C-alpha positions in Angstrom: 0.0 0.0 0.0 1.2 3.5 -0.8 1.9 6.0 2.0 -0.6 8.8 1.9 0.3 12.3 3.0 -1.9 15.2 4.2 -1.6 18.7 3.0 0.4 19.6 6.2 2.8 16.6 5.7 3.2 17.4 2.0 4.0 21.1 2.8 6.6 20.1 5.4 8.2 17.6 3.0 8.4 20.1 0.1 9.4 23.0 2.4 6.4 25.2 1.4 3.1 26.4 3.0 -0.2 24.6 3.1 -1.6 27.3 0.8 1.1 26.6 -1.8 0.3 22.9 -1.7 -3.4 23.6 -2.4 -2.4 25.9 -5.2 -0.3 23.0 -6.7 -3.5 20.9 -6.6 -5.5 23.6 -8.4 -2.8 23.8 -11.0 -2.9 20.0 -11.4 0.8 19.7 -10.4 -0.1 17.4 -7.5 -2.9 14.8 -7.7 -5.5 14.6 -4.9 -6.1 10.9 -4.2 -8.9 11.7 -1.7 -12.6 12.0 -2.6 -12.6 15.1 -0.3 -11.6 18.2 -2.2 -11.5 20.2 1.0 -8.9 17.9 2.6 -6.7 16.6 -0.2 -4.3 13.7 0.3 -1.3 12.7 -1.8 0.7 9.5 -2.6 4.1 9.9 -1.0 5.9 8.6 -4.0 4.2 11.1 -6.3 5.1 14.0 -3.9 8.7 12.8 -3.9 8.8 12.6 -7.7 7.3 16.1 -8.0 10.0 17.4 -5.6 12.8 15.8 -7.6 11.4 17.2 -10.8 10.9 20.7 -9.3 14.5 20.7 -7.9 15.9 19.8 -11.4 14.1 22.7 -13.1 14.9 25.3 -10.5 12.7 24.8 -7.4 9.2 24.6 -6.4 
């Protein structure tokens, strides 16, 4: 089973604010795996992959 991260955990991992995480969801840069749009959740491996890509192209 994949590890699932909350908005807060994702923000901490990426070193950004919760508001920025929600913006990344709206911009379809992070995929919400929850049925609840108010409380998005993310697969940890996808967040890690996003961070690696963002770091390669100059940051988040």
